[in-house]
N, C-alpha and C positions, 0 to 999 in steps of 0.2 A: 568193942570200941567202934565208934562210927568213923566214917571217912573224914568227916569234918574235923574231928578231934585229932586224928593222925596228921591231917594237913596243918593244923595249928601247931602241933608239936614240931613238925619238920620245919615250918616257917620260923618258929621260935629258935630252934637250934641253928638255922641258917643265919638269922639275924645276929645271934651270939657269935657265930663264926666270923661273919663280916665285921662285927664290932671289934673282935679281938684282932682280926687281920689289920684293920685301920689303926688300932692302937700300936700294933707291931710296926707298921709303916711310919707312924708318927715318931716312935722311939728311935727307929733306925735313922730317920731324917734328921732328928736333933742330935743324934750321936755323930753323924757326918758333919753337921754344922759345928759342933763343939770341937771335933778333931781339926776341921779347917781353921777355926779361930785359934786354936792352940798352936798349930803349925805356923800360922801367919804371925802370931805374937812371938813365937820362938825365933823365926827368921828375922823379924824386926829387931829383936833384942840382940841377936848375933851380929847383924849389920851395924847396929849402934855401937856395940863393943868393939867391933873391928875398926870402925871409923875413928873412935876415940883412941884406940891403941895406935893406929897409923898416924893420926895427927900428933899425938904426944911424942911418938918416936921421931917424926919429922921435925918437930920443934926443938927437941932436946939433943939432936945429934947431927953429924955431918952426912954427906951424901952416901958414903960407904955404908953407914948403919941404916940409912933409909933403904938402900938397895937390899940389905940383909933382912930388914923387916918385911919388905915386899916379897922377898924370896921365901921367908918363913911362912907367910900367909898363902901364897899362890904356888909355891914349889919352885924347883929349879927351871931355868930356861931350857927349852928344847930346840935342837938344831932344826932350822927351817921353819920356825914358827915366830909370829910376831904377836905379842900380847896387846890386848885392848883395841884391836882393830877388826875383830871378827874372825870367822873361821877360814875365809878364803884368802886372807892377806898373807903374803910371803915376803921375806926380806927383799928379794929382787923387785917385786911389784912396789913395795913401799919406797925403795930407793928411786925407782923410776918416777913414781908420783911426786916425790920430793924434788927431783930434778926438773920435772915439768912445772912445778910451782915456781921454782927459782927462775926458769926461763920466762914464764908468764909475767912474773913481777918485773923482770928486766925489760920485756917488751912493752909492758904498761908504762914504765918510766920513759922509754924512748918515744912511744906514741904521744904521751902527754907533753914531752918536750917539743915534738914536731907540731902538735896542735897549737902550742903557744907561739911558735915561730910563724905558723900559717896565719894565726890571728893578727900578729904584728905586721906581717906582710900585707894582709887585707886592709888593715888600718892605714898603712902607708899608701896603698893603691887608692883608697878612698880620698885621702888627702891630696894626692897627685891629680886625681880626676876632678876634684872640686876646685883646685887652684887654677888660676889662669896663667900661670907661668909656664911657657912652653919648655919642653925638655930638649 
């Protein structure tokens, strides 16, 4: 056998190997995509079922059963944790934040009242300065 013939055989097997390797990568890639799509659909269906169950239980029952439905989905409350506010929220921080909001609302009401009084006083001052009646 000549060197050229051996070279062709080696190249042929090398191309077959590369071709099979790319087919393998192609199959693996699509398997991952199908798994991802399957998981995505599964999670979407689970969330849809959960929402429909929660909405139906909220419409059909009182607040006690709504709390029971929430507890059945998410589990019992844990001491020192606050649900639906993130990982770093604690009951004391939540209470402090709520108190701050109440104080800010009260301050906003007071400042808006003061602004109205100042505007009325400014209007009176303008009238007094425009009028020729001495005080």
